[in-house]
N, C-alpha and C positions, 0 to 999 in steps of 0.2 A: 147416317147423315148427322152432322153436327147441328145442335140447336144452341143458340146463344141466349144467355140470361143475364140479368143484372146482378151485381155483387150483393151478397147477403147483408153487408154492412149498410147498404142503402135501400134495403128492402122496404122499410117503413116509409121512407121518403118517396119511393116510387108509388106506393099505395096512395099516398096523399095526393100525388099528381095524377092519379087514376090511369096510370100507364099499365096496360094489361101485361101480366106475366105468363109466358107460355110454360106449361108444366109437362113433365114427362108422361107420355101415354103408355098404353099396354105394350109390353115387350120392347122397351126403349133400348138405346145404346148409350153407355156412359163411359167416358174416358177420363181417368183421374190420375193426377200426379201422386206418387207415393213419397213420403218424406222420411228420410233416414232419421232414426231416433237420436243419433249423435249430433246431427245437424241442428236439432231443436234444443237439446239439453247439454251435451258435452261431447267434445271430439276425443276425449281421452278414452282409450279402450278399457274394458272392464278388467279387474284383477282375475287371475286364473281361478280363484276360489268362486267368483261369481259365475264364470263360465261352467265350472264343475257343477255347482249347485243347480244351474239352469238345466244341464243335461240330466242329472239325477232325477230332479223333480218332474221334469217334462216326460221322461221315459216312464216313470211310475204312473203319471197321469194317463199316458197313452195306453199302457198295459192294463190299467184298471178299467178304462173305458172300453177296450176291445173285449173284455170278458164280462162287462156289465156289472162289475163289483161295486162301483160307486156311481153317483150322479155328479158329474163334474165337467166343467169347462177348463180352459186354460186358467191357471192361477194368475191373478194380477200382480203377484209379487215380482219385483224388478229383476231378480236374477234369472227368472224364467226366460226373459228375452233380452240378453245382453246386447244383441244387435237386432233391430226390428224395423219394419216399415210401417209407417203410420199413415192413415187416411184422414185428411182434414175435412170435417163436415160441420154443418151447423144444424141444430135441432130446435124445433118449436117455432112459435110465432108470438113475439119477435124471436129471431134465431139466436141461439147461443152456441158459440164455437166449441168443438170438441176435437180431440186427436185420438183416433182409435187404432189399436193394433190390428193389422190384417192377419187373419188366422184361418187356414184351410182345415184345421182339425177341430173346429168348434162351429156351432150353428147360430147361436143367439147374438144379436147386436145388443150390447148392454152398456149403460153408463151409470154413474152415481147421480142420485137425485136428492133434493131437499123435500121434506125435512129429513135430516140424518139421525138415525139411531146410532149408527157408526159410519163414518166416512173417512177414508184415508186422505192425506193431503194431496191436492193437485193445484197446479199453477193457474189453470183456467177456471172460470166460474163453474160451480156445480149447478146443474140444471134444476130449475124450480118449475115443476109441471103446473103448479097453480097459477103461474104467470103466462102460460101459453094457451091461446084460445083454440089451438088445433089439437090439444091433448085429449085423448080418449082412452078409457080402459079397454082391454082386449078380453074376449071370452077365453075360458080354459079349453084347451084341446090337446090331444096327444096323438102321436103317430109312432111307427116303429123306429123312427130316427129321432124322436123327441128327447132332447138332452136335459133341460131343467126339470126338476120335480115340480109339478103344478098342482095347486089345491085351491078350490073355490072357497072364499070366505063369505059366508052368508050375511055376516054382520055388515061388512063394508061393501058387499056385492062386487068384489074384485077377484081377479085371478092372481094368486100369490105364487111366485116362483122361488125356489130355494136351490142353491148350488153348494156342494161341499167339495173342498179341494184336498188333495193329498198332502199338502204342506200345512194343514190346519188353518187355512184361510177359507173364506167363503163369501157368498153374496146372497141376500134375500131382498125381495122387493115385489113390485107390481108389474105384471105383464100389460103393456100398453101399446097404443098406436100414436104416431106423431108424423109431422111433416119433416123431411130432411132436405137440406140444401147441400149439394156437393160442389166443390170447386173443381172445374174442369181444366183441361190442359191448354185451352185455346188462347186465352189471354187472362190477365190478372183480374179483370172485372167480370169473368164469366162463371156462372154457376147454374146448376140444374135442380129443380124441385121435384120431389117425389112424395106423394101423400100416403097416409095410412100405412106407414112402415111399422111392423111389429118389433118391439124392443123391450128390454128389461130395464125398468126404472128402479135402480138399486138403492134402497133406504138403509140397509144394514150390511155394510161391507167392511171386512177387516183384513188387513194386510198393509204393506208399506211400499207400494210401488213408487218409483221416482220418475217414470216416463209414462205418457199416455193417460187417457181419462176413461178408457173402456176398451171393449173388444168389438171388432167387426168380423162376425163369423161368416165364413164362406164355405162351410161344410154343406152336406147334402140334406140336412134335416128340413122338416116342413117349414120352420120359421126362419130359415136362412134367407138373407137378402138376395142370394143368387136366383131364386125362383121368381123374383119380380122382374127379371131381365131375360127370361127365356131359358135356353138350354146350354148356353156357352159363356165362358169367361176365360180371360187370360191375364197374365201379368209378366212383366219383364223387369229383371233386376240387373243393375250394374254391379260394380264392385262394392262389397260391404265395407271395404277399407276406405272408400271415398264418400264421405257423407254429403259432399257437394255435387255429386253426379246428378245432373238435372233431368234425366230421362227415365227414372224408375216410374213404372206406370201400371195401373190396374184398369182393365177393360171389362165391362159388364154388358152383355147383350149379344144376340145372335149375329147382328149385322157388322159388329165391330171387333169382336174377339178374334185374336190372331191364332189360328190353328195351323202351325207351320211345321215343316220337317216331318220326319218319320213318326208314326203313332204307335202306341202300344195299348192293349186293352186295359180299361179302367174297371175296377171292382169296388163296390161300395158295401161297407159293413159298419154298423153302428155310426153311420154318418161320416166315417173316414174314407179317404180316397186311397185305394190300394193299387199297386202295380206289381208285376212279377219280374224279379231279377232272375236271369238265367245264368249269368256268369259275370266275373270281374276280371279285367285284364290290366296289366301294367306294361306300358310300352308295346302294346300289341300281343303280349304273351298272356294266355289265360291262366289264372291262378288255380291251384288244385283245391277247389271248393266243391263239395257235393251240392248240386243244385237244389236238392230237397231241403236244405236249411233255409231257403227263401220261400218255401211254400207256406200257405196259410192253412191251418187246421180248421176246417169248417165246423167241427164239433165243439172245440174249445174257444174258437175265435182268435187263438194265438197264431203267431207267425205272419208271413207275408211281409210286404214293404209298404209303409205309409208315406205319402208325400206330405210334408209338414213344414209350413212357413213359420210356425210358432217357435221354432228352435233354430239357433244358428248352426248347431252341430249336426252331423250325420251319425247315425248309430248302426252298428252291425252286431248280430249275434256272434258269440265267441268263435264258432266254427268258421265264420267268414272273416272275422276281424283278424284272427291270428295269422292266416296266410298273407293278408294284405300288409299287416305290420311287419312281419318277417321279411317280406320282399322289399319293403321300403328301407328297412335297416340294412339289408344286403347292399342296396344301392348306395347307402351312406358310407359303406366300407370303413366303419369305425371312425369317421372324421368328426362326429359330433357325440359328445358325452351327454348323459342324461342330466337335465337341468334340475336343480334343487328348488322346487316350487312347493308351496303349501298345498297339500292335497289330503283328502280323507280316504277312507278305505272302501267307500261304496262303489267307486268307479275310478279306473286308472286312465288319466289323460296323459298321453306320452308327450313329454316336452324335452327339448334339446338345447344345448348351448351352441349357438351359431348365429351368424349374421344373416337374417332372412333375405335381404336384398342381394347381398354379395354371394352367399353360399347356395341359395336356392333359385332366386329369380334370374340373376345375371348368369350364373353357371348353367342354368337349365336343369329341369327335372322331368322325368318321363310322365306322360299323360296316364292317368288312371281312368278307366272307362267302365261304367256300369252298362251291361248289355241286357236289354229287356226283351220280353217275348215279342215276336213278330218284327224284330229288327231295330227297334228304337234304341238309341244310345244316349248316355249322359256322360260327357267327358270332363274330368276334373283336372284343370291345370294346377300349377303350383299354388296359386293364390286361393284356389278352392279347396285344396287338399291340406294346406297348413294355415295357421293363424300366427301372426307376429304379436307376441306379448310385450316385448321390449326390443331395443335395437339388437340385442345379442341373445335373445331367447325366442324360440318358436315352438309351437305345439301342433301335433297332428289333429286336424279338425274332424277326424273320424274316431269315434270312441266305441268300446265294447258295451253292449247293453242286452236287455232281455227281449228286444225285438229290433226289427230293421226299420229305420226311418230315414228319409232323405231330407236334410235340413236346408236352411236358406243359404248357407255357405256353398253347398254343392250346386244350388240352383242359380247362383249369380252368373252374369254374362249369358243368361239364357232367357228366351221367351218360352213360357210354359202355357200351353193351351188346353183347356178342358172342354170336351164335347160330351155333354151328359145325355144326349139323345143317341149318339153312336156308341157311347160308353167307351171312350178312348181319350188318351192324353198325348200331347205332342211335345217334343223337346227340340228347340232350335237355337244353336249358339249364334248370337247376333248382338250387334250394337243397338241397344234399345232406341237410340235416337233416330234410326233410319225407319222406324215403324210408322212415324207420323211426321207430317210436315210442320214441325214447330221447333 
């Protein structure tokens, strides 16, 4: 059931007029618009070197976290998310607007805070906890899915978190609680308040991000915001190539989350959401891939397939990537030569000389389908399989890597639903605009 609230911009005015504000209760439902990062900052697609760096560093982060080698979240460096979906929130009283990257592969909601030992540049005001009357320090606690390193400082009587990233960036600060105001989908003056949200108040952050002001972690860890809304959440992405698409949406809460279409079992390890791929087909023909390359090794933590909104690209281990790449190039029949783009040796992103719209979209390209256990499928059309870098250069949006992960490009034009009680995830190809009457 939808609850309507006043705009955070008029929050103090409303208090002055003694108009009561209805706050979200236990296990609420929240429906939020997702903002495409290009819509906020730039409509120009990133250079291939940024996309490459994103894939390399993101995969190293995922691999390190699966084995427990480092304590790290998503690095805030801009190439990590060349295309991203942002959640517009306000934090504190009075509320300060922030734009947070939505990330299913991390747990902690964190932002930059004053005073800054180190803070990277951001266009929105940096949050000052000393000016908020709802700010409280949080006690130290750990769990099997706890991501930040936590340490109690007896001198300041605060819980300090520390995160180290694989690209030599990091964040340190205080674990705290605050009130959050979320802008809902229902109208421009609608927002919802949630009290005592655990978050990281980062005073020592180093990196050079150009988009967003922090992370909204939707992983399974104890401090993830997901647990404040029950056992279900879902999100629906339109095209990553269309920053103005108005129906990108995130739904938190058991009563509102959209669990649609066929489901597949969901496994959780180190806070990641894993699914099991059984096969990959092109135009209905199963590729010659040993299904065991998709299995997770329960002893080492390696293998398996992670659902990851923090990276645009999809990654496959070499044994799965090569048959897919070879089949795609067989379909090309030599029509497209390899594009000369600047690349390093860490990972090979296949790029081709050709007109994306004319040669792929208009002429048609077979559907590539990921087949999951118990029958669920994720079908990649041409715009999910390839990325246009320029009018006459396109690249394969699937890369070779040291693990399997399904990125945001593959998830576009889908509603993805998570049921953490039934431990399953659903995939449904849909126009996101039909999910809600707005």
